[in-house]
TIKOL-526413 format. One line per field, with one value per residue: x, y, z of N, C-alpha, C in turn. Coordinates in pm, 1 decimal, padded with zeros to 6 digits. Each point is the difference from the previous one (the first is absolute). Example, Ala and Ser with C-alpha at 12.3 -4.5 7.8 and 13.67 -1.06 7.14 Angstrom:
n.px [01319.0, -00035.0] $
n.py [-00569.0, 00105.0] $
n.pz [00780.0, -00072.0] $
ca.px [-00089.0, 00082.0] $
ca.py [00119.0, 00119.0] $
ca.pz [00000.0, 00006.0] $
c.px [00090.0, -00077.0] $
c.py [00120.0, 00109.0] $
c.pz [00000.0, 00073.0] $
This chain:
n.px [00580.7, -00007.0, 00089.7, 00028.7, -00008.4, 00068.2, 00063.3, -00117.4, -00032.9, 00022.0, -00127.5, 00061.9, 00046.9, -00068.4, -00097.2, 00037.3, 00011.8, -00114.6, -00049.7, 00071.2, -00046.3, -00120.6, 00044.3, 00050.2, -00117.7, -00082.2, -00053.0, 00002.1, -00088.0, 00028.0, -00123.5, 00099.2, 00082.1, -00124.8, -00075.8, -00097.7, 00073.1, 00043.9, -00125.6, -00045.9, 00090.6, -00019.7, -00127.6, 00018.0, 00075.5, -00084.9, -00101.3, 00098.9, -00112.6, 00061.8, 00104.7, 00063.3, 00101.9, -00110.2, 00013.3, -00082.2, 00015.9, -00107.5, 00040.1, -00093.9, 00040.0, 00102.3, -00074.1, -00112.0, 00051.2, 00036.8, -00121.0, -00035.7, 00079.7, -00031.5, -00120.8, 00049.8] $
n.py [03401.4, -00129.5, -00000.7, -00110.3, 00084.5, 00081.3, -00116.3, 00016.1, -00111.5, -00070.1, -00028.9, -00018.2, 00101.0, -00053.2, -00011.4, 00110.2, 00037.6, -00068.4, 00059.1, 00107.1, -00026.7, -00010.5, 00088.8, 00017.3, -00003.3, 00060.0, -00127.0, -00008.0, -00093.8, -00042.7, -00054.0, -00024.0, -00001.0, 00002.7, 00058.6, -00050.6, -00109.6, -00004.0, 00022.9, -00093.8, -00093.0, 00032.0, -00008.7, -00113.7, -00042.5, 00035.9, -00045.8, -00083.9, -00065.0, -00065.0, -00040.9, 00011.8, 00009.2, 00061.2, -00009.4, -00099.3, -00091.6, -00076.4, -00092.3, -00033.1, 00104.7, -00056.3, 00017.9, -00022.7, -00102.9, -00022.1, 00042.3, -00070.0, -00100.3, 00045.3, 00013.1, -00102.9] $
n.pz [03454.5, 00017.6, -00092.4, 00065.6, 00092.5, -00071.9, -00051.1, -00062.3, 00064.4, -00108.4, -00027.7, -00105.7, 00074.8, 00100.7, -00091.4, -00048.6, 00126.0, 00025.6, -00109.7, 00034.9, 00126.1, -00060.9, -00081.8, 00122.6, 00049.1, -00079.1, -00008.4, -00134.1, -00009.2, -00119.1, 00003.7, -00081.2, -00104.3, -00025.2, -00094.6, 00064.9, 00025.3, -00133.3, -00036.8, 00083.0, -00039.4, -00118.9, 00037.6, 00068.1, -00097.8, -00093.0, 00084.9, -00012.7, -00017.6, -00104.8, 00058.7, -00109.1, 00082.1, 00041.4, -00133.5, 00017.4, -00088.7, -00002.9, -00075.5, -00089.1, -00069.2, -00056.2, -00100.3, 00081.6, 00058.3, -00121.4, -00024.8, 00101.9, -00047.3, -00121.0, 00043.0, 00067.6] $
ca.px [-00072.6, 00082.5, -00037.7, -00088.3, -00137.4, -00060.3, -00040.6, -00108.5, 00028.6, -00106.2, -00068.7, 00069.2, 00137.9, 00045.3, -00004.2, 00107.3, 00116.7, 00002.2, 00026.7, 00145.5, 00060.3, -00045.4, 00086.5, 00113.8, -00049.9, -00105.6, 00031.9, -00120.5, 00016.8, -00114.0, -00022.7, -00023.0, 00074.9, -00052.7, 00002.1, -00054.5, 00099.6, 00109.6, -00050.8, -00008.3, 00137.7, 00053.4, -00061.4, 00061.7, 00141.9, -00007.1, -00042.8, 00101.3, -00064.6, 00072.4, 00127.4, -00010.5, 00060.4, -00098.9, -00113.7, 00024.1, -00109.7, 00009.3, -00037.5, -00019.6, 00089.0, 00140.0, -00011.5, -00052.1, 00096.5, 00119.6, -00029.7, 00012.9, 00148.1, 00067.8, -00043.7, 00053.9] $
ca.py [-00114.2, -00096.5, 00000.9, -00119.5, 00031.8, 00096.9, -00059.2, -00102.5, -00131.3, -00053.2, -00114.8, -00124.7, 00009.8, -00122.3, -00116.9, 00016.6, -00033.6, -00146.6, -00050.3, -00001.2, -00100.9, -00115.2, -00045.0, -00074.7, -00125.0, -00076.6, -00092.8, -00044.2, -00117.6, -00019.1, -00136.5, 00031.5, 00114.6, 00053.8, 00140.7, 00068.6, -00000.5, 00095.8, 00143.3, 00038.0, 00014.5, 00123.2, 00111.8, 00003.4, 00051.1, 00147.4, 00083.4, -00023.0, -00075.5, -00128.7, -00004.9, -00105.2, -00128.2, -00053.1, -00052.5, -00132.4, -00057.1, -00138.3, -00009.0, -00138.5, -00019.4, 00054.4, 00134.6, 00100.9, 00005.4, 00074.1, 00141.8, 00050.0, -00001.3, 00114.8, 00124.9, 00011.2] $
ca.pz [-00052.4, -00075.0, -00145.9, -00028.2, 00050.6, -00088.2, -00123.9, 00022.4, -00055.3, -00076.3, 00073.9, -00031.7, 00041.2, 00074.8, -00089.1, -00094.0, 00072.2, 00015.2, -00129.6, -00028.3, 00082.9, -00046.2, -00112.4, 00048.3, 00069.9, -00073.1, -00105.2, -00074.5, -00089.9, -00095.7, -00050.3, -00144.1, -00034.6, -00127.7, -00022.5, 00117.5, 00105.6, -00038.0, 00018.1, 00143.1, 00051.1, -00049.5, 00078.3, 00134.1, -00015.6, -00032.4, 00110.5, 00106.6, 00111.8, 00016.8, -00078.0, -00104.1, 00053.3, 00087.7, -00074.6, -00066.8, -00080.0, -00055.1, -00140.1, -00051.0, -00117.9, 00011.9, -00073.7, 00086.0, 00107.8, -00054.1, -00003.4, 00132.5, 00035.9, -00072.6, 00063.8, 00139.3] $
c.px [00088.4, -00054.5, -00095.4, -00145.5, -00068.4, -00058.7, -00110.4, 00036.4, -00121.1, -00064.0, 00077.3, 00147.1, 00049.9, -00002.2, 00119.7, 00135.5, 00014.3, 00023.6, 00144.1, 00074.5, -00038.3, 00089.2, 00120.0, -00048.3, -00092.7, 00058.4, -00125.1, 00029.9, -00133.3, -00005.7, -00040.3, 00072.2, -00045.0, -00011.3, -00059.1, 00096.6, 00108.6, -00045.2, -00006.3, 00140.1, 00065.7, -00055.5, 00065.9, 00141.7, 00000.8, -00037.6, 00092.0, -00065.0, 00067.7, 00125.7, -00003.1, 00058.3, -00093.6, -00122.3, 00034.7, -00131.1, 00019.5, -00045.6, -00003.5, 00087.6, 00137.0, -00001.9, -00035.2, 00102.3, 00125.3, -00019.5, 00015.4, 00138.8, 00071.9, -00030.3, 00057.3, 00139.9] $
c.py [-00084.1, -00007.0, -00123.4, 00028.1, 00092.6, -00055.1, -00101.7, -00128.1, -00050.7, -00116.4, -00133.2, 00002.0, -00120.0, -00111.2, 00003.9, -00035.9, -00150.7, -00063.3, -00008.1, -00110.3, -00138.1, -00049.0, -00081.7, -00143.1, -00088.3, -00085.8, -00044.3, -00115.5, -00013.4, -00144.4, 00019.5, 00126.5, 00063.9, 00147.2, 00078.0, 00009.6, 00102.0, 00147.5, 00043.2, 00014.7, 00128.7, 00123.0, 00004.8, 00058.7, 00155.2, 00086.8, -00018.3, -00058.7, -00119.4, 00002.3, -00116.2, -00135.7, -00066.2, -00059.9, -00128.2, -00045.5, -00137.4, 00004.3, -00147.0, -00028.3, 00065.7, 00137.0, 00108.9, 00023.0, 00083.8, 00149.1, 00057.9, -00002.8, 00111.5, 00127.6, 00012.1, 00038.8] $
c.pz [-00089.1, -00148.9, -00026.8, 00058.6, -00089.0, -00126.4, 00028.8, -00067.3, -00074.8, 00073.0, -00021.2, 00040.6, 00068.9, -00089.5, -00096.9, 00076.3, 00018.7, -00139.6, -00033.3, 00071.1, -00063.2, -00118.9, 00036.5, 00046.6, -00086.1, -00101.9, -00064.8, -00084.9, -00087.1, -00041.1, -00145.0, -00035.6, -00127.5, -00002.0, 00119.7, 00111.7, -00026.2, 00013.9, 00147.2, 00061.8, -00054.2, 00077.6, 00131.5, -00010.9, -00034.8, 00105.2, 00123.9, 00121.8, 00035.9, -00084.4, -00097.2, 00045.9, 00102.4, -00064.1, -00063.2, -00071.0, -00038.8, -00143.7, -00040.4, -00117.3, 00023.0, -00077.5, 00089.0, 00112.2, -00047.8, 00001.3, 00141.6, 00048.8, -00057.7, 00083.2, 00134.7, -00000.1] $
C-alpha cells in the first residue's frame, strides 16, 4: 500500500492546495487605505493567501498613501 493511500486527507485538503497556488496568482486592491483595509491586507499576508507585492490600495491623502508605500 502506498503511504499516501494510508494517510486520510482532511476535507479541506484540495482547498488548501488551491489556496497555496492562489498566493502566487491572486491580486487584491482596496478602494481606500484606511484601518479596515490595512487589517484585511495584514490578514491576507499573514495567512499567505496573497503576497504583499500583489496588494494595492488607493488613498485620498498623501499621509495614508505614505503608510502603504512604507509597508510594500
